[in-house]
C-alpha positions in Angstrom: 140.3 125.4 51.0 139.8 123.8 47.5 136.4 124.2 46.1 135.9 120.3 46.0 136.8 119.5 49.5 134.9 122.6 50.5 131.6 121.0 49.1 132.3 117.6 50.6 132.8 119.3 54.0 129.4 121.7 53.7 127.4 118.5 52.4 128.9 116.4 55.5 127.6 119.3 57.9 124.5 119.3 56.2 124.0 115.6 56.6 124.8 116.0 60.3 122.7 118.8 60.9 119.5 117.3 59.3 120.1 114.3 61.0 120.3 116.0 64.5 117.3 117.6 63.6 115.5 114.8 63.0 116.6 112.8 66.1 115.6 116.4 68.1 112.4 116.2 66.6 111.6 112.7 67.0 112.5 112.6 70.7 110.3 115.7 71.2 107.3 114.0 69.7 107.9 110.8 71.8 108.3 112.9 75.0 104.8 114.8 74.2 103.3 111.3 73.6 104.8 110.0 76.7 106.8 107.6 74.7 109.9 108.1 76.5 109.6 104.9 78.3 112.5 103.4 76.3 114.8 106.3 77.6 113.1 106.5 81.1 111.3 103.1 81.6 108.9 102.8 84.7 110.0 100.5 87.5 108.4 97.2 88.6 106.7 97.4 91.9 106.5 94.2 94.1 102.9 95.1 95.4 100.0 96.9 94.1 99.2 99.7 96.0 96.6 102.3 95.6 97.5 105.8 96.9 93.9 107.0 95.7 92.0 104.7 98.3 94.2 105.4 101.2 93.8 109.0 100.7 89.8 108.9 100.5 89.6 107.4 104.3 91.4 110.9 105.1 95.1 109.7 105.5 97.5 112.2 104.7 101.1 111.9 103.0 102.6 112.1 106.8 100.5 109.1 108.1 102.5 106.8 106.3 105.6 108.9 105.4 105.9 110.3 108.9 109.6 111.2 108.8 109.0 113.7 105.9 108.2 116.6 108.7 110.9 115.2 111.2 114.1 114.2 109.5 116.2 115.1 106.8 115.6 112.0 104.7 112.5 110.2 104.4 111.8 106.9 102.5 109.1 104.1 101.8 107.5 103.2 105.2 108.1 99.9 106.6 105.4 97.3 106.1 104.9 97.2 110.0 103.3 100.6 109.7 100.8 99.0 107.2 99.8 96.3 109.6 99.3 98.4 112.4 96.3 100.0 110.4 95.1 96.9 108.4 95.3 94.3 111.1 92.5 95.8 112.9 90.3 95.4 109.5 86.9 93.4 110.7 86.0 93.0 106.7 87.9 90.6 104.7 89.9 92.4 102.0 92.0 90.2 99.8 94.7 92.8 99.2 95.2 92.8 102.9 95.5 89.5 103.4 98.0 89.3 100.5 99.9 92.2 102.3 99.9 90.3 105.5 101.1 86.9 103.8 103.8 89.0 102.0 105.0 90.5 105.0 105.2 87.1 107.2 107.0 85.5 104.2 109.4 88.2 103.0 109.4 91.1 105.8 109.8 94.3 104.3 108.3 95.0 100.6 111.2 95.4 98.4 109.9 98.6 96.9 112.1 100.2 94.2 112.8 103.7 95.0 112.0 106.1 92.4 112.7 109.6 94.1 116.2 110.2 94.6 118.7 113.1 94.4 122.1 112.6 93.3 125.0 112.1 95.9 126.1 115.3 95.9 122.8 117.0 96.7 121.8 117.6 99.9 118.0 117.7 100.2 116.0 118.0 103.5 112.3 116.9 103.7 112.2 118.2 107.1 113.2 121.6 106.1 110.6 121.4 102.7 107.7 119.9 104.4 107.6 121.2 108.2 109.6 124.4 108.1 108.5 125.7 104.7 105.4 124.1 104.5 105.5 123.0 101.0 102.8 120.3 99.9 104.4 117.0 99.0 102.5 117.3 95.7 104.9 120.0 94.3 107.4 117.2 94.3 105.7 114.2 93.7 102.7 114.9 91.8 98.7 114.5 93.2 98.7 111.0 94.9 95.3 111.3 95.5 94.3 110.2 92.2 97.3 107.3 91.7 95.5 104.0 91.6 98.6 102.1 91.0 102.3 101.8 92.9 104.7 105.1 91.8 106.5 103.4 88.9 108.5 106.9 87.9 108.6 110.3 89.1 105.6 112.3 88.3 107.6 115.5 88.5 111.4 114.9 87.4 113.6 116.1 90.4 116.2 118.2 88.9 118.5 121.0 89.4 116.9 123.8 87.4 113.4 122.6 89.0 115.0 123.1 92.4 116.4 126.5 91.5 113.2 127.4 90.0 111.2 126.6 93.2 113.8 128.4 95.3 113.2 131.4 93.4 109.6 131.2 93.4 109.8 130.8 96.9 112.3 133.6 97.5 115.0 131.7 99.5 118.4 131.1 98.8 119.8 129.9 95.5 123.3 129.7 97.1 125.1 126.7 95.6 126.2 125.3 99.1 122.5 125.1 100.2 122.1 122.1 98.3 125.2 120.9 97.2 127.7 119.8 99.8 
């Protein structure tokens, strides 16, 4: 390679390496400061929901998300489950009244799903909750302190996280246990 061409080639790679390093550093700083809303924006939920207030009444995750210990797939409870408890309230509660009006006018609350595994991944809530006795907070974070609706994953659901958890629990790491 001619010295002139080698000099340009080397300088170009130096600029690329420096730019890559700066971008990586900036993203790391953003992630540390919680500034990755640009890359992973929180979703907007249709109704204000306070997990903390509900859990202070001695409700557990399974009171509302009852399928988690019985079914492979669970999700957001239907509004009729909310109404079942709240219609018996004797005190006037604006949030409950708003919930009832919303339910009458719209049916189920159109929550935006935040936790989801890829289509090629098999995950069974029943296997993890009922059989392995893994606390919901391990994957979903401490809902007992959440005063607003869930708008993003508290703990990102990743393959590395799943493998790490399987190792810690001493269970299979066979690819086919999760990928079908």
